[in-house]
C-alpha positions in Angstrom: 0.0 0.0 0.0 1.3 3.4 -1.0 2.3 5.8 1.8 3.1 9.1 0.3 4.7 11.5 2.8 5.2 14.4 0.4 3.3 15.3 -2.8 4.2 18.5 -4.6 2.3 19.6 -7.8 3.0 22.3 -10.3 5.5 24.1 -8.2 6.9 27.3 -9.7 9.1 30.0 -8.1 11.2 33.0 -9.0 13.1 35.8 -7.4 14.4 38.5 -9.8 14.6 35.7 -12.4 12.6 32.4 -12.8 14.1 29.5 -10.9 11.8 26.6 -11.9 8.3 25.9 -13.0 5.8 23.0 -13.3 7.7 20.8 -10.8 5.9 17.6 -9.7 7.5 15.5 -7.0 6.6 12.9 -4.4 8.3 10.8 -1.9 7.1 7.6 -0.2 7.7 6.2 3.3 11.0 4.3 3.4 12.4 6.2 0.4 15.5 8.4 -0.1 15.7 10.9 -2.9 18.6 13.0 -4.0 18.2 16.3 -5.8 21.4 17.4 -7.7 22.0 20.7 -9.3 24.8 23.3 -9.8 25.1 26.3 -7.6 22.3 28.8 -8.2 20.0 26.2 -9.9 17.4 26.6 -7.1 17.7 23.3 -5.4 18.0 24.7 -1.8 15.0 27.0 -2.6 13.0 23.9 -3.8 13.9 22.1 -0.6 12.7 25.0 1.5 9.4 25.0 -0.4 9.0 21.3 0.3 9.8 21.8 4.0 7.5 24.7 4.7 9.9 27.6 4.8 9.3 29.3 1.5 5.8 29.7 -0.1 6.0 29.0 -3.8 4.7 31.4 -6.4 2.5 28.6 -7.8 1.6 25.1 -6.9 0.7 22.9 -3.9 2.6 21.0 -1.3 1.0 18.2 0.8 2.9 16.8 3.7 1.8 13.6 5.5 -1.5 13.4 3.7 -2.5 16.8 5.1 -4.2 19.5 3.0 -2.1 22.1 1.1 0.7 23.1 3.5 0.5 26.8 2.5 -3.2 27.0 3.3 -2.5 26.1 7.0 -2.0 28.6 9.7 1.5 29.5 10.9 0.7 27.7 14.2 -0.4 24.5 12.3 2.8 24.6 10.2 4.9 25.1 13.3 3.4 22.0 14.8 4.3 20.0 11.7 7.8 21.3 11.8 8.3 20.5 15.4 6.7 17.0 15.4 7.2 15.6 12.0 10.0 17.3 10.0 13.8 17.0 10.5 15.8 19.8 8.8 19.6 19.4 8.3 21.0 22.7 7.2 24.5 23.5 6.1 24.8 25.8 9.1 24.5 23.9 12.4 22.3 26.2 14.4 23.6 24.7 17.7 23.8 26.5 21.0 27.6 27.0 21.2 27.7 28.0 24.9 26.0 24.7 25.8 27.3 21.1 25.9 26.6 18.7 23.1 24.3 16.7 25.4 22.3 19.8 26.3 21.7 20.6 22.6 20.2 17.1 22.2 18.2 17.4 25.4 16.4 20.5 24.1 15.3 18.6 20.9 14.1 15.6 22.9 12.3 17.7 25.4 10.3 19.5 22.7 9.4 16.2 21.0 8.9 14.0 24.1 11.5 11.6 22.9 14.6 10.2 24.6 18.2 10.3 23.5 19.2 7.2 21.5 22.6 6.1 22.7 23.0 3.8 19.7 22.6 6.8 17.4 25.4 8.6 19.2 27.6 5.5 18.8 26.8 5.1 15.2 27.7 8.8 14.5 30.8 8.3 16.7 30.0 11.3 18.9 29.1 9.6 22.2 32.4 10.6 23.8 31.7 14.3 22.9 28.6 14.7 24.9 30.1 16.7 27.8 32.1 19.0 25.6 30.8 22.5 24.7 29.8 23.0 21.1 32.4 25.8 20.6 35.2 23.3 21.5 34.2 20.9 18.7 35.4 20.8 15.1 33.0 21.6 12.2 32.6 18.0 11.3 31.8 17.0 14.9 29.3 19.9 15.2 27.6 18.6 12.0 27.2 15.2 13.5 25.8 16.6 16.7 23.3 18.6 14.5 22.3 15.4 12.7 21.9 13.6 16.0 19.7 16.4 17.3 17.5 16.2 14.2 17.1 12.4 14.4 16.5 12.4 18.2 13.1 14.0 17.6 12.1 11.0 15.4 11.0 12.9 12.3 8.9 11.4 9.6 10.6 13.3 6.8 14.2 14.5 6.7 15.1 17.4 4.5 18.9 17.6 4.2 20.7 20.5 2.5 24.3 19.4 1.7 24.7 17.5 5.0 28.0 16.1 4.0 29.4 19.1 2.2 32.0 20.0 4.9 32.9 16.4 5.8 35.8 14.2 4.7 34.8 11.2 2.5 34.9 8.6 5.3 32.8 10.7 7.7 30.4 11.6 4.9 29.7 7.9 4.2 29.2 7.3 7.9 26.6 10.1 8.1 24.8 8.8 5.0 24.7 5.3 6.4 23.1 6.6 9.6 20.5 8.7 7.8 19.6 5.9 5.4 19.4 3.4 8.2 17.1 5.8 10.1 14.6 6.1 7.3 14.4 2.3 6.8 14.0 1.5 10.6 11.4 4.2 11.1 9.7 4.0 7.7 10.5 7.7 7.2 11.8 9.5 4.1 14.7 11.7 3.2 15.1 14.4 0.5 18.8 15.2 0.1 20.0 18.3 -1.8 23.6 17.9 -2.9 26.1 18.7 -5.6 28.0 15.5 -4.8 27.1 12.8 -7.3 28.8 10.1 -5.2 26.6 11.0 -2.2 23.5 10.9 -4.4 24.2 7.3 -5.5 23.5 6.2 -1.9 19.8 7.3 -2.3 17.0 5.2 -3.9 16.4 7.8 -6.7 18.2 10.9 -8.0 16.8 14.0 -9.8 18.6 16.9 -11.4 17.4 20.5 -11.3 18.6 22.1 -14.5 17.2 24.6 -16.9 14.3 25.3 -14.5 13.1 21.7 -14.7 13.4 18.7 -12.3 14.1 15.5 -14.2 15.0 11.9 -13.2 18.8 11.5 -13.2 
């Protein structure tokens, strides 16, 4: 039985110039999809449209079988973000004056979840929990950020270049953890990347080019 977690139809958007138009896209539970594209193609903007942060000029986004996302109130959208969506940005948005464990505790407190020690082990960050964020390397901070996102048990993960600042070995470790999460929890992931090697780990790949999104 199909379990569509995201269904976007006829999406179009522009700033001072057209970015893309007539984009139709969906993702099922248990599925990982990569979106490739060169810098400036609009792939991060498209991800932000899918994940509730940018209202498209045209089109409709349905998340988790709800009605059109952009017809909901801001309060309703905020509840979906808090309870069901996991957003991995290029910037970490961690509280740098706090310990790593305290950053995770905030996420689990808001979502009524508990910290998963196996997740910390899989990301190789368990021994970092008592260190302050400002004392950690960029790669360690990125893995803390990913642990914080997964600790809230999201149904859909939106990841914007999550491995862009990582060495190849750590990038593969992170991808393995993300892909294992969506299989175990019957969740989904949409990955935006310029790295074709990282895209090959996903079930499907699309390319955003010449204002169109096509299977790659």
